[in-house]
N, C-alpha and C positions, 0 to 999 in steps of 0.2 A: 677317360678324360674327355673324349669327344662327346660322350653322353651327357656329362655334367655341364659342358659348355653349351650344348644345345638346350638343355633343361633351363639353364640360367637365361638364355636368350628368349626362350618361350615364356618364362615367367615375366620378364621385362615387357615383352610384347603384350601379354595379357593385361598387365598393369596399365599400359598406355591406352589400350582399347577401353578399359574400364573408366579411366579418366575422361576419355572422349564421350563415352556413353553417359556419364553423370553430368559432365559440363555442358553438353550440347543437347538441343531438342530437335525433333524432326523438322521444325520450321526454320532451323538455323539460329534461333536465339539462344543466348547463353543463360543457363539457369542462374537465378539470383543468388542462391545459397547452395554451395556444394560442400562435401565433407571436408572439414578442416583438419588440423593436427591435434585436436582435442578429442577426448572420449568421455565416458560417464564420470570418470574420477580424476582426470588430469587435463592439463592445458590451461589456457587463459581466455576468459571472455569478459566482455563489458555488458552491464545491464543498466537500465534506467529505472529509478525508483521514485515514487511519490515521496516528496520530502517529509510529509506527515509521519512516515513510518521509519525514519532513519534509525532511531534507537533499536527497534526490534530487528530490523534487517541487518544492521551491523552485528547484532548478536548471532543471528542465523549464519552469516558469512564466516564469522570467527570460528564457530563450532564446526561448520562444514569444512573449512580449510584445515582445521586441526585433525579432522577425521581423514581427510584426503590431502596429504602434504604436497602432492604434485599439482594440486588445483589452485588456481587463483581467480577469484571473482572480483572484478573492479566495478563498484557501484557508482552511478552518477545520480545524485539527488537533485530533483528539480520539480517544478509544478507539474501537475498531472497532464495537462494538455501537451506540454513539451515531451513528456514520456511517451504519449501516444503517437506524436509525430515521429519519434525515434523508431517506430516500427518500420519506417522506410529508410532508416539509417543502416547501411550495410555493417557497420561496426558494432551495432547493438543486437544482442542475441535474445534478450528477454526484457519485458517491462513488468513492473509491479505497481498496480493502481487500484482504485476503488470501484471499478466496473469491468465487466467483460465486454465482448464485442457483439454488436447487433448482427442480424443476418445479412444486412446490406454491407456492413463493414467486412464480414467474413468473405463475402463474394468479391468485394473490392480488393482485399489483400490476396485472395486466391488468384485473381487476374494479374495483379501487380507483381507479387512475389513468385507466382507460378506454383504456389502450394498454400493451403490455408493454415494460419497460425492456430495453435491449440490454446485453450484458456480454461480456467476453473477457479472456483472460490476456495480460499485456503484458511480464512479466519474472518471473524466479525470484530469490528472496531466501533468506537463511538466518538462523537464530537463533544468534548467537555467544554463547559462554560466556566471561566475562571475570573475571579474578582480580586481586588486589592484586599489585603488582610484587615484593613480598617473599615472596609465597606460593611454597612449594616444589612444591605440587601444581598442575600445569598440563596434565596428561594424564589423561583420564577415558574410561571406557567408558560406553555408554548404560545399562548396569546400575548404574554409579555414580550417574549423573544421576537415574535412577528411584529409587534407594535414598535419595538425599538429599531428593528431593521427597516421598517417602513417609515419611521419618523412620526408615527401617530401616537406614541406612548407618552405618558407623563414622566417617564424616566429621562434623564438628561446625560446619560453616559456616552462616552466615545466607545465605539465598537471596533475592536482591533482584529484584523484578519491577517493570515499569512499571504498577503498579496490581494489586490482588488480584482484580478482576473486570472483565469487559467489554473487555479488551484482546486483540488478536490473539495476542500472545505467551503470555498466560495460557491462552487457548483452545487454542492449539497444544499446550502442555505437558500440559494436562488431556486433550484429545481424542486426541492422537497418542502422546505419551510415556507417559502414565499410563493410556491407554485408558479414559477415563471416570471414573477414581478422583479423589478430591479431595486437595489438598495436606495432608500431615500432618507435614511437616518444619518447620524454622525459616524460614518465609517472611515477608518484610517487603515493604512497598510503597514505591516512590518514585513521584512524581507523573508523571515523564516519563522517556524513555530517557536523556536527559542527566543526570537525577537519579540513575538507576541507576549511571552511570559515576562521578558525584561520590561516591556512597555507597561504592562498592567502592574507589575511589582513597583514601578516607579511613579505611577500616576493613579491616585485613588479614584478619580472620576472616569474610570475606564473598565470595560469588560472585554475579555478576550475569548476567542474560539480556537481550540487546538485539538488534535487527535489525542485520545486517551493514552496512546503509546508513549507520549512525552511525559505524562505525569502520573500514570496509574500504578507503576511498579514501586512499591515501598521498599523493596530489597535492593534497588538500584540507587547508589549514593548520589548520582547526579539528579535523578528524579526526586529523591527525597529532599534535596536542596531546593528544587523547584516548588515542591509542595509546602515548604516552609516560607516561601516568598509570596505565594498567592493562595487563595482559597478556592476550592472546587465547589461550584454552586450545585444545588439540588433542583431538578426540574419535575414538573407534575407528571406522575406516572401515567404511561400510555396504556397500561393493561391491568388496571386495578379496580376492584369493586367499589372502593371508597377513595376519597381524595387523599392521595399520598404523594409525597415528594421524594424522589430518589436521586442518588448520585450514580455516575457511570461506573459502578462496581461490576465485576465480572458476572455475577449472578443476574444483575439487572439487565446486562447486555444479552446474556443467554436467553433469558425469559422475555425479552423485548419489553421489559417494564420501562427502561430508559427510552425516551422518545426519539433520540437522535442517534440511531444505529446505522452503520453502513458496512458493506462487505469489503474484503481485501482479496484481490485476484492476481493471478499470474497470467501473462500472455507470452507464450513461447514461440519464437520465430526460428524454428530449427527443423530441417527435414532429414535428419539422421540422428543416431544415438550419440549426441555430443555432451559437452559439459553442462549446457543449459538443461538438457533432460535429466542429467544427474542431480542438478540443484533442484529441479522440480520434484523429483522423487524424494529428496531430502525434506523439502518443505511440506510435502503432503503425507509423509509417513511419521512414525512415532517421535523421533528426536526433534524434527522441525515443529511438529504440532505441540510438543511439550514446551518448546521455547516460546511459542505464541502464548501458551497457557501461563508460563511464568512471567511473561510481559503483561499479563492482565488483559490480553485480548481473549476472544473465545475461539478455540480451534474448531475448524469446520469439519475436519476429516477424522476426528476421534470423539468418543462420547465424553461429555463433561457432566459429572454428577452434581446436582444442585440440591442441597438439603435445606429445607425450610426451618428456620428457627425464629424465635421472637427476639428481636433486637431493634435498637434505635438506629435510624439512618444517620 
């Protein structure tokens, strides 16, 4: 009996010493993140996700939680810039956005969090251009798109974004399409990607920009409804020998034929094997990658076979 009591006291003392070792640093500062009550397959965590990817991330979380019933992932959908700010929010374990971290950002978070976040690309996405069903214009060159955004085009459409600032779609159009210039065309803001579709469906003289995650999946009843309300425009091929116009279909994204392609990244803020790491493993391995494939994104961590056939776009 005495041995058992001593053994219990020894284990308790060892546990307390471990907590002190994990929670404190030699300079007396408390570590920003310490092991919580979650592990790879159980517990509860909050993540921030670029709103452009709500449909596919909702699907990922549903399957993950079905596979691991003791796990709960609580997503917060918001503009990309707000997701990145959440890397300094103690309650947010992971963000999912359209870019990774620069070397300067990694060093900053290493100094601030006292460990570096890990990140990686998990899929490729595209920005789709949608028009009203009655619109006769559904084929554009990138010069047309740039001209409309700059206000120098002969087109008179209102251009609808999922917000005027802080969103990944707006950032892509400014940084990549306009090469740092600001919008000078008739640009209006909807609050969400679904709001962009609603706006275009109700106003013939408008063109919207949304992530293909919202309209690409013909097997999803909600997205099928979206496709019946708006038309997906074709853009001039970025990697073709002759003048061809393509839509943001999966093969065109994979082959970089569609001109507005972007990556999807996870950034994990976790310094132990917790539920965030478990979700990362799921997203980067077979089941998660197949969910991206079914959502008509291009999975980054698995091979996607593309067969060439003769067909009309």
